[in-house]
N, C-alpha and C positions, 0 to 999 in steps of 0.2 A: 824373385825370378818370375813368378806367375804374372805380376804386374807388368814387368818388362815385356813379356810375351804378349800380354793384352794390348799394350801400347802399339805393338807392331801388327795388331789385327789378328793375332794367333790365339785361338781358343783351345783349351785343354780339357780332356775328360776328367771326371772326378778320380778315377783310378790312376790315370797318368799323373795327375797332380800329386797324389800320395807318394809316388816314387820320386818325382822331381823336387819335392820339398827337402829331400835328404841328399840330392845330387845337384848342387848348385853349379857345378862345373860343366853341366850339360847344355847350358843355354845356347852356345854357339852351334853345337851339332843339331839341336832341335830347330833352330832358325834355318840351318842349312838344308833341312828336309824340304823347305819350300812349300809347306802345307798350311792351310788355314785352320785345320782342326787336327789336334794331336791325340792319338789314342794310346792306351797302355802298350799295345803291340809296337807302336812306333818307337816309344821310349826304350822298350826292351831290346830293340834291334841295335840301338846305339850305346847301350850300356857297356862299359869296359869289361865287366864280368857278366856272366849269365845270371839273370835274376830268375826267381821262381816264375814259371809260366802261368801258374794259377794261384790266385789269392783265395784262401778259405774265407768263408763268411766271417765277418768280424764278430768276435765274442767279447762282450764287455768284461774287462779285467776287474777282478774284485780283490782289493788289498786285504791282507790278513787282518781279521777282526772286523771288517766291514760287512754289513748285511748285503747279500746279493739283491739285484733288482727283483721286486715283488713279482713282476710279470714272468720272470724266468722260472719261477717255481711251479707254474701251471701249464698244462697242455692247452692248446687252442681248442675252442668249442665253436665250430662253424658248420652250419647246416644250410645248404643251398636248395632252394625250391626249383629243381631241374625241370619240372613239368611246365613252369612258367618262364623258362629261359629258352630263347629261340635257337641257341647254339646247337648245330647239328640236326635241326628239325625243319628247316625251311623247305617247303614243297610247292610253293606257289609258282605258277607260270605266267601270272599277270593277266589272265583272261577275265572276261566279264564275270564268269561263274565264280572266280576267286573273290572278286569284290563283293558279289551278292552274299556269298557264304561268310565273308569277313564281317560285313555289317549286320547280318542276321545273328551271328555269334555275339557281337557286341550288344545288340538290342536285348537278346534273351537273357544274357548274364546281368546286364544293368537293370533290367526291369525288376529283377529279384531284390535289388538293393533298396527300393523305395518302401517306405513305411506309410500305411494308410491310416491317418489319424482323424480325418474329417469324414466320419461315417455317414453324414447326410448326403454325401456325393457317392453315387453308385459307381463301382468300378466297371468300366465298359471297354470292349474292343470297338475300334472305329467302325467296323462293318455293321454294328448294331445300333448306331446312333440315330439312324433315320426313324426308328420306332420309339425313340425316347424324346421326341419333341416336347419342349417346355419343362423337361426334367433336369435335375441337377446330376451331373456325372463327373467322373474323373477318367481321363484317358492318359496313357503314357505313350508319348510319341517322340520320334526323332525329327528334329527340325530339318525339313527339306529346303525351305526358303523363308525369308522374312522381308517385308517391305512396308512402307507407309502408304496408306490409301489416300484418295483424293480428299477425304474428309479429315485426314490427319490421324486416323487410328492406325494401330499396328496390326498387320495381317500376317499370320504365320501359317504355313502349310506344314502340318505335322502328320507323320505316317507311322503306323505300326505294321505288324505282319499281316493285317487283314485289309488295310486300305489307307487312304489319305483323306485328311479333313482340314477345313479352314477354321483357325482359331483367331478370334478378334480380341485385342486388348484396347479398350476404349480410352481415348485421350483424357476424358474427364475422371478416369480412375488414376489420379496423378501419381500415387505411390507405385502402383503396378506398372504404369506406363514408363516411369523413370527406370524401374528395375529391368524392364524389357530391353533396355539398351545393352545389357550384358549378355543377352541371348545370342549365340553364334550358331552358324550352320552345323548340323550334325550333333548338336546338343541333344541329350535324351532328357526329357522334362515331363513331369506330371502336371497336367493342366486341369484345374477345377473350374467348373462353370455350368452355365445353363444352355441347353441345346435350343437354338432358334434356327431350325434347319434352313439352309445348309451350313450354318455357322455354329461354333461354340463360343459364346460370349464369356470370356474368362473372368472369374472372380479372384483367382489366385493361381500361382504356379510355383513349382519348386524343382530344384535339382536333387539328385539322390542324397548328397551330403554325407555327413558322418554323425554318429551319436553325440549328444551334448556332453554326457558324462561317460568318461572312459579312462581307466587307469593304465598308465604306461607300464609295460613289463620292466622288471629290473633283474639284474644278475645277483647271485649270492656272493660273487667274487668282486673285490674292489679293483677291477681292471679297467683300462681305458682304451678308447679308440681315438686315433688322430685321423682327421678327414682332410684330404687335399684334392685338388683337381687342376686341370688346365696348366700343366707344367710347361708344355711347349718346348721340349728338348729340340734343339736344332735351330730355333729362332734367334735372330740377332737381338731380340728383346728379352730373351731368357735371362732371368736374374740369378746368375750362378752364385753370387756372393750370398744372397739371402737364402738360397737353397742349401748352400754348404753350412751356413749357420744352423739351419734346421737339422741337417744331418748330424752335426757336432752335438747339438742339444740332445738328440735321440740317443747318441752313444755315450755321452758323458754326464749329463745333468741328472741329479738325483730325482728331480721331479718327474723325469721321463721314465723312471723305472717301473711305473704302473702301465705303461703303454704296451699292450699286447697285440693290438691290431692297427693296421694302417690301411685306409680305404682310399683308393684313387678313382675319382669319378670322371674319367675320360679326358681326352686331349692330352694324352701322355706325351706325344710329340707334336711338332708343328705340321708335319706331313709334307707331301710334295704335290703341287698342282691343285691345292684346295681352293684357291682363288687366283684370278689373273695376276701375273707378274709376281707371284709369291717368291720366286727364286731370288729376287732382289733383297728379300728380308730374311734370308736363310744364311747361316754360317756353316750348316751341314746340309748338303744337298743330296744325300744318300739316305733313303728311308731306313735301311738296315742299320746304318751307323747311328741314326737318331735313336733307334730302339736299343742299340748297344749302350748308349748313354744311360738309359733307364736301367738296364741290366747292371751297369757299373754301380749305380746308386744302390740297387738292391743288394749287391755283393758286400756293401759296406755297412749295411744295417745290422744292429744287434741280432744274433741268430734266433732269438726267441720271439721276434715280431713277425706275425703273419700278415702278408700283404694281399689285399683283394683289389683287383683292377678290372675296370670295364672300359669300353671304348667310347670315344666322342666323335664329333663330326670331322676332326682333324686326323683321326687315326685311320690306319690302313685296313678298313673294313668297308662293307657296302654303305652307301650314303643313306639309304632309306632305313626307317625304324620299323620293327625292332632290329637291333644290330647283333650279330653273333660275336662271341668273344674274339679278342685279338689272337691271331695264330701263334702257335708255339714256335713257328719258324721265325717269327719276329721278336717275340718276348721269350727268351730262352731261360730266364732265371726262374727260381723256384717260388712262383707266386700263384695265387688262385685267380684264374682268368674266368670272368663271367660275361654274359651278354648285357646289352643295354636295351631295356631296363633289366634289373635283377632283383630277386627277393632273397634275402639272406638273413638267417638267424645267427647273431653274434652273441655268444654267451646267453642264448635264450631271448635276446632282444631283437624284435623283428625290424629289419631295415629294408626299405624300398630305395634302391639305388638307381638313379637315372641321370644321364649327362645333362639333359635339360635343353636340347635344341629347340623344342616347341615353345620355350619361353618367348622367343622372338615373335611368333605368330600370335600368341595370346596378348602380348603387349601392344601389338599393332592393331588388334581387333576389338579389345575390350576397354571401354573408357576408364580413365583414372589409374590404369596400370602403367608402371614405368620401370626402366632399368635401375633407377635409384633405389627401388624397394623390391628386390626379387622375392622376398618372403610373402608379399601380397599376391604375387603371381602364383607362388607355390600353393597358397591357400585354395586357389581356383581349381587346382588339380584334385584336391580332396573334396571340394564342393561338388565338382562334376564327376568325380570318381573315374577320371580318365587322364592319361598323361599327354595325350595329343588329341583334344576333343574334336577338331574339325579337319576334314581332309582337304589338302590343296597346298597350303603354304609350306608345311613341314612334310617332306616326303614320307609316306607310309607304305610299307609293303603289305599287300592284301593276303596275309596268311589266313588259313581257315579259322585259327584261333586268334582273337585280338589280344595280343600280349600287353597292350597298353591299358587295358581295363584294370582298375584298382578294386579287385574283389574284396580284399581284406585290408582293413585300415592299419597302416604301419605304426610302429612306435617312433621310428626315426625316418624322415624323408630327406635324403641327401642328394643335392644337385650341384652342378658347376655351371659352365658354359658362359655366363655373363661377366665373369671376372670380378664379381662384387660380393664380398662377405656379407651375409645377413643371416639373422636368426629370429625365430619366433616360435610360439607354441600355439597350435590350433586344435582345440578340443582333444587334448591328450597326446597329440602328435608333435614331436620336436622337428621343426623345419630348419635345415642347415644348407646354406650355400657357401661353399668353401673357398671361393675366390680364386687366386691364380699365383703363379710364379713367373709371370710375364709382365713387363712394363707396358705402359699405355701404347697402343699401336696407332698408326696414322688413321686407320678407319675409326677407331674409338674416339680419337681426338676430333675428327670431323663430325661424329654423331653426338659429341658431348658426353660420352660415357667416361666416368671416372672410376678406374679399377682400384681395388684394395690389395695390392700384391704383398705376398710374404706373410699373410695372417693365417694361422692354423688353428681351427677349432678342435678342442679335445673334450671328449665326453666320458664321464665316469659311469659305467654300466650298473653300478650298485647304488650310488647316491643320486643318480640322474642329474648331476650338476655339469653344466657346460662352461668351459673357459676358453679364452682365445689368447694365443701367444703370437707376438709380432717379431718377425725376423728381418724385416726390411725397414 
C-alpha cells in the first residue's frame, strides 16, 4: 500500500504508516484526500472506527524467558554544561562594543591554553617588544592579517590586548614557510622569534593544540550511543526506507538493546527558505509538519532511549552561531534540546556536540582539506581550540562570551553537516561525523560531494569501541 501511494507522489508519516499497514482498504480514501503528505491525523479522520488519538511511546515487548534490553535496566545519566550553552542567554545587540568584548573574551581564554616549553624565549606582551631588540621572545597574538611581501616572505600582523606587531616568516625557512599556509585570519598563535625592531623574525609558531597523551573517559556501564545528523525531514531526498530500517533495528534487534542514548547533531528538518527555490525540493512545505515527522519518529522509539538534539543551519533557529536550542513549540516530543554547540556528559563521557557549519569555511581556506575527509577538518578544531576560528564566512553572533572556544578537550567530538561519515582519533579524542539520511542533492552533485547516507555510528561507553551500521 505504501509503495502504491509513493508511486502516486504521496508521502506518509511514520506514525500514519503504522496504521495503514493494518488497514489496506484505506488506499482509495487516502488518495481521495488529495494531499501530498499524509499524517496520522489524516488517517484517523477516515478510519471506519475511531482509533486511539494518541499512541504511547513504543515499549519493546519482551517474551517470557527472554532477557530485557540491557539499556532498559538503567536510568539515563546526562549532564549538560548549561554555562556554555547559549540557549536563553543571548544578550548581544550587534554593536561594535559587542564585537570588541567577544574577541577579548576569546583571546583571554585561549591565551591560557598555551604551554610554554621553549624557555629560552621570554614571554612578552607586544607593547614591551620595543625594549627587547635583538632578544628572543614569545608573543601570543591574534592574526589581524597575512600577506606575501615583495621579497616573497610572509608578513603577519598579530595583535594582543596591548598592541599590534609585524611578524615575518622568511621564505628560506622552508618548513615554517610551508606551515604558514595553514594560518588563517583570527587564529590565535604563539610566535617564537627574535625581535629585529619593528619586526619579529619567527623561528617557530604553534596553535594551542591538545596534550599528546590523554586518556579518554569511560563509563562503568556497558551502554551505547547512536549518533545521527542531517535527517532532513520534509525533503524529497529524505531516505524514508533507510530511516525506517534504522527505527526497526532500534526496536527489534538484540544488538540494539545496549543503546541508551541517541544524539542528533542538527538539520533535523530540511527547513523552509534556507536556500533559493528550496520549495521545489520539498514534499512538506510547512515547517511545523516537518518537525511533526521528527516527533512521530521519537514516539516510536523504545521508551528507554534518551534523545539529545541540537540545531543545524536548516533548522528553525537563528542562522548565526552559537545557536539556541530548537523551540519546544516546534519539537514537542520528550527529548533533550540543547544549543549548537553543546557540551554534554553522557554516562560521564564528555561530548562536544556541534552541527559543523564552519567546516565549509575551513575547507575553503586551509590547503589540503576537503569534503572527502571531514575528520581531517575536525582535527583543526582541536589544534586551534575553536569551532569557528575566523570571522566572516560562517556567521558568528558577537556574544560577550565566545561559546565556540574549546576550553576543555572532549572525549568525543560529534559533527554532521557535510553528509559524509568519517571517524578518527586525535590525541585521545574520538572524532565522529555521522553522515545523513538524505540522498545526494543537486548542489552536492555539482560540487562533487559524495554523501554516505544511512550509516549510523554506535559507540560503547565502557569499551570505547566504535562500530558502524548501514541501513541504505
